[in-house]
C-alpha positions in Angstrom: -0.5 -5.6 -23.1 1.2 -4.4 -20.0 -0.6 -4.7 -16.7 0.3 -2.1 -14.1 0.2 -1.9 -10.3 -2.9 0.3 -10.7 -4.6 -2.3 -12.8 -4.0 -5.2 -10.3 -4.7 -3.1 -7.2 -7.1 -0.2 -7.6 -9.0 -1.3 -10.7 -9.3 -4.9 -9.5 -10.4 -3.7 -6.0 -13.0 -1.4 -7.4 -14.6 -4.3 -9.2 -14.9 -6.5 -6.1 -15.7 -3.7 -3.6 -18.4 -2.4 -5.9 -19.8 -5.9 -6.2 -19.8 -6.4 -2.5 -21.7 -3.1 -2.1 -24.3 -4.3 -4.5 -24.5 -7.6 -2.8 -25.3 -5.8 0.5 -28.0 -3.8 -1.3 -29.6 -7.0 -2.5 -29.1 -8.6 0.9 -30.9 -5.6 2.6 -33.8 -5.8 0.2 -34.2 -9.5 0.9 -34.0 -9.0 4.6 -36.5 -6.2 4.5 -38.9 -8.4 2.4 -38.5 -11.4 4.7 -38.5 -9.6 8.0 -34.9 -10.6 8.8 -33.3 -8.3 11.4 -30.2 -6.7 9.8 -28.4 -6.8 13.2 -28.6 -10.6 12.9 -26.9 -10.5 9.6 -24.1 -8.2 11.0 -23.5 -10.8 13.7 -23.8 -13.9 11.5 -21.0 -16.4 11.5 -20.6 -19.4 9.2 -19.0 -21.4 11.9 -18.4 -20.7 15.6 -14.7 -20.0 15.2 -15.1 -17.7 12.3 -15.4 -13.9 12.6 -18.8 -12.4 11.9 -20.2 -10.7 8.8 -19.1 -7.3 10.2 -15.5 -8.4 10.1 -15.8 -9.7 6.6 -16.9 -6.3 5.3 -14.2 -4.5 7.3 -11.7 -6.9 5.8 -12.9 -6.3 2.2 -12.2 -2.6 2.8 -8.9 -3.4 4.5 -7.6 -5.6 1.7 -8.6 -3.1 -1.0 -8.2 0.5 0.1 -6.1 -0.5 3.1 -3.6 -2.4 0.9 -3.0 0.7 -1.3 -2.6 2.8 1.9 -0.2 0.1 3.2 1.9 0.2 0.1 2.0 4.0 0.2 3.1 3.9 3.9 5.5 0.9 3.4 3.7 -1.0 6.2 0.6 -3.1 6.5 -1.0 -4.6 9.6 -4.2 -6.7 10.2 -7.4 -4.7 10.4 -8.0 -2.9 13.7 -11.3 -1.1 13.3 -12.9 -0.8 16.7 -16.2 0.4 15.3 -19.3 -1.8 15.9 -20.9 -1.1 12.6 -24.5 -1.8 11.9 -25.6 -2.9 8.4 -26.1 0.6 7.2 -22.7 1.5 8.6 -21.1 -1.3 6.7 -22.7 -0.1 3.5 -21.4 3.4 4.2 -17.9 2.0 4.8 -18.0 0.3 1.4 -19.2 3.5 -0.3 -16.4 5.5 1.4 -13.9 2.9 0.3 -15.0 3.1 -3.3 -14.8 6.9 -3.2 -11.3 6.8 -1.8 -10.1 4.1 -4.3 -11.5 6.2 -7.2 -9.4 9.1 -5.9 -6.2 7.2 -6.6 -4.8 7.9 -10.1 -2.8 5.5 -12.2 0.3 7.7 -12.1 0.3 7.9 -8.3 -0.2 4.2 -7.8 2.1 3.1 -10.6 4.9 5.1 -8.9 4.8 2.5 -6.1 5.8 -0.3 -8.4 8.7 -2.2 -6.9 8.3 -0.5 -3.5 9.0 -2.5 -0.5 6.6 -2.9 2.4 6.5 -4.9 5.6 3.4 -6.8 6.8 3.5 -6.7 10.6 1.5 -9.2 12.5 2.2 -9.8 16.2 6.0 -9.9 16.5 6.5 -11.0 13.0 7.5 -8.9 10.0 7.0 -10.3 6.5 8.7 -8.4 3.6 7.0 -7.8 0.3 7.3 -5.9 -2.9 4.1 -4.0 -3.8 3.1 -6.2 -6.7 3.7 -9.4 -4.9 1.9 -8.1 -1.8 -1.2 -7.4 -3.9 -1.2 -10.6 -5.9 -0.1 -13.1 -3.3 -1.5 -11.7 -0.1 -3.9 -8.8 -0.2 -6.2 -9.8 -3.1 -6.5 -13.5 -2.0 -7.7 -12.1 1.3 -10.0 -9.6 -0.5 -11.6 -12.4 -2.4 -11.8 -14.7 0.6 -13.7 -12.1 2.7 -15.9 -11.0 -0.2 -16.9 -14.6 -0.8 -17.5 -15.2 2.9 -19.8 -12.2 3.2 -21.6 -13.3 0.0 -22.0 -16.8 1.4 -23.4 -15.4 4.7 -26.1 -13.5 2.9 -26.8 -16.4 0.5 -27.1 -18.7 3.6 -29.9 -16.4 4.8 -31.7 -16.8 1.5 -30.6 -13.6 -0.4 -31.2 -14.1 -4.1 -27.6 -13.8 -5.2 -25.7 -15.4 -8.0 -22.3 -15.5 -9.5 -22.9 -12.3 -11.5 -23.5 -10.4 -8.3 -20.2 -11.6 -6.9 -18.3 -10.7 -10.1 -19.6 -7.1 -10.3 -18.7 -4.9 -13.2 -16.4 -6.9 -15.5 -14.1 -5.2 -17.9 -15.6 -6.6 -21.1 -14.6 -5.7 -24.6 -17.2 -3.3 -26.0 -16.9 -3.2 -29.8 
């Protein structure tokens, strides 16, 4: 079985971004039931030197949809979203990301196989090939930020489990 750039980027991102969207739905329901202010969740940090929940969700989008856009453009930079999203805004951002990811077709994305891109951070430039960028940089970051957002909601008592994090798996349906 051959695995394509589309499979490792768009398809894999859709699984995690979709799962994060569902985690936020469950988190909202829990907060509503428990009287927890959603603005508190958006500002939640696991530790004082970590960026808040808001940034974790922005980063999920950045390392999924943003990585494909970066490959397409040949350049990727750290997230720079100046919006002060509330919880509903973060949910909407995830939905928009899913819609945009679904709009990419396999032929379009697979045409970028082997394409060079530069990750620019500060005055540094780190060269990648598309597949290596996704596998060694962007998706590890995607999973990190998705896990951190999950943990922040779990810390506040949201009834989440591993299946919530995994989302829709590609199981063999016989």
